[in-house]
C-alpha positions, 0 to 999 in steps of 0.5 A: 810581636810578629815584626815582619808581618807588621812591616809587610802589612804597613808597607803594602797599605802605604802602597795603596793595597787594601788586602791587609785590612780585608785579611784582618776583617776576614779572620774576625768574620771567620771565627763567627758563625757564617751563614749563606747571608754573607754570599747572598749579600755579595751575590746580590751586589754583583748582580745589581752591578751587572744589571746596571753597568755590564751591557751583556748582562743588562740585556739578559736581565731585562729579558728575565725581569723578576726584580723581586726574585733578585731581591729575595733569592739571588741564588735562584735568580742567578740560575736563570742566567745563561752559563758563561763559556770561554767562547762567549767571553771571546765573542762578547769581550767588549759587552762584558766590560763594565761601563765604569771601567775607566774609574777602576784600577783594572788590568788584563789577565789570562787564564792559566790554560790548565784546561788547554783553552786559554782566554784573556779577561779583565780584573780590577783592584777590588778583585786583587785585594780580595783574592790576596786576602783569601790566599792569606786566610787559607794559609792562616787556617792551615797554621801559618801567619804571614811573617812566619817562615814558609818555603814555596816550591813554585813555578819560577819562569823568571828564574829560568828565563832571566835568572833575576828578580825585581826589588818588589819580589825581593821585598815581598819575600823578605818581609813575608819570610818566604823562600822560593825554590823552583818547581819547573826544573828538578834534577836530582842535584837540585832536589837534594839542594832543596831538601838541604834548604828546607832543613836549614829554613825549618819552615812552618809551612810549605806551599807547593805544586802538588806534583812537584812536592810529590816528586821531591818526597819520592826522591827523599825517600829513595835517597833516604834523606831526612827532612825536618817536618813543617807544621803543614803543606799546602798543595795547589795547581794540579790534582792531588791524588790519594797516593800522592798525599800518602807519600807526601805525608809519610815523608814530610811527617805532616798533614797536607791541605789541598787548595783549588783555584784558577787565575780567572777567579782566584783561590776558590776552596781549600782543605782546612783542619776539622773539615771534610772536603774543600771549604769555599770562602764565602766572600770570594766565589759562589759555586754551582754544579750542573750536568752536561745539559746545564741542569742543576745537580743535587748535593753529592752528585758530580758535574761541571763546576760553575763559578760566580766571582763576587769581587771582580766588577771590571768584568764580572764572570757569572756562572763561568764554566771553569772546565773542571768537575766536582760535587758539593755537600749539602748546605753547611753553617760555614758556607759551601763545601766541595766534596770532590774536585776532579779535572786538570791533570799535568804530567812531568816532562823528563830530560835525559839527565834525569831533570823533571820539568813541570808542565806548568812551565809550558802553560805559562808560555801560552799566556796571552796567546789570543789566537789559541783556542785549545792546545795540548803539549806532548813529550814524545821522547827526551828530545821531541815535543809535539804541540797540538793547537786548535786555532781561534783565528785563521792566522797566527804570529810565527814569532809566537811559535819561535818564542815557544821553541826558544823558551822550551829549549832553555828548559829541555835542552838545545837539542830538543825538537818542537813540532807544531800540529794544527788540528780541528779538535783535541779529545778528552780522555774516556772519563771526560777529563782533559790532559793538556800536558802529557809525557810519553817518556816512561 
């Protein structure tokens, strides 16, 4: 019996969370043959809710009409709604709130800013429970059950800024059997210690930022350090390029499964054994691919990714333009599948002593900065960082800039100089991708 799993699920259920039971249900459903009916039913439910309780969509849907179409084919009905952008969310924030918000256990969240364009939005308990269950499901499909040993090479801003963790995090880590190591600061000494810890813990699975586990693999190979192979590695947060996957699998001697998601809509898709591409869990999100003129694209053709969240009723994100590009395959019996995902690209910053600093740390410093429309952070040298900002409002709090400088110095060193440049536009690369963190240090 997996005692840790039993205790972890029991205590979280007693705390009022529903995701342990949702997770068990999803495992049962996943083993049966899934069809588009799963997503259609949930899509109809969220659209009905928008029609009744979300003023922004109530007005739009009254103009569309076609009630019978919504009932018979919610995907086609969905395509008649306008695309939701970050600017629209900012300008229509109040109208995008559900009218029954006071009945929901809701909270504010902010986008990760991995497209350099952060926004604030609202999520609720139903979304949280569903997204947590999906996260556990992806881990299970890659070969690890909750309670079995896992090492998580992840961004730990708390460890850098406070050097402490609260009791809930300690409880969760113990009973889920998860050991955290910090992906935000990776000096040669730290990486050597990480490898010793991995060998000691002998985890069944490693969950890691793609660029961080790639750098750890390169370090182990260059130093000729042996690593006890886990059963699998799940990468997330950044693009996993083919040469990165090849190096990680060669060094760790296990298969790598890439996961794709965002703070706005949770984990969207993940590679899994026996599948080509990224499997999109049909209970969480519905995906569309459109061209630059918002016309739908056929299977296999790359375009802009639109996400409709199927579980956030507090502030439904319908046809949300997430800022990444990709393509989906033709309909599959197990749901939608991404053939390709491209978009976010993050560099590692470097300090004079050889420490690698993950760009995700700076992303976190931009959370809940509603006055920022776009940003780009560039490391010009070991001791100089340039922050380009497109303002959403004409005024900005100087205290936020001071806070950014202070926390940057904690990571990069006290001699680091941070310059801010307010610009009208931040350009994409010639391929249309957006780099929000760039290191010019070779």
